[in-house]
N, C-alpha and C positions, 0 to 999 in steps of 0.2 A: 504494500500500500504506500502511495506517495502523498505527502501533504505539502501544501504551498503556503507561503507567507510573503506578501508583497510589501516592499518599502521603497522609499526614494532616497537617493544620496546625491548631493551636488558635486559635479565634476566639470572639468573643462577639457574636452577632447573633441575630435572630429569623427563623426560616425562614418565607417567605411561603406555603409549601405546607402544612406541618403546624402552623404557628404556635407551635412550641416554641422555646425558646432553644437555639441551636446552639452547642455547646461545641467541636466539631471539624468539619472539612470534608474530604471525600475530594477529592484532586486527581488528575485524569486527564490525563496528558500525551498529546497527540495530534499525531503527525507526519503531515502530509498534503501535498497538492499546493500549498496556499496557505501552507505553513509550519507551524511549531510553535504550537499553541494549547493552553491549559489549561482544562479543564472542572472546575468546582467543584460538588460534590454535597453535600447536607445529610447529616451523619453519622447522623441519625436515620431519615429517610424515604428517603434516597438519591435524591431528586429534584434536578434541575438547578437550581443557583442562578445561575450565569453562566458565560460562556466569555470568556476573556481572552488577550491576547498575553503578559501578565505572569504569572509563576509565583506570586507572593505575593498571597494574597487580601486581606490587610490593605492593601497598597499600591494595590490596584485596587478596594477595597470601595465607594468613593464612587459608582461607577456602578451599584451594586445597586439603589438607590432611585430 
């Protein structure tokens, strides 16, 4: 069973999908068989930016590029 929790976090990056500057990110907490993961979605186009074991996008943003 997977559960989800959505939050917003303010960041300053450029979305690779819509090419707009992203001022906030939707954070989806996913609890699954392999453990808790966080999916980060663009606040504008809601497309997936990344999935990480860390909740903070800023601390894990280095792996985006």
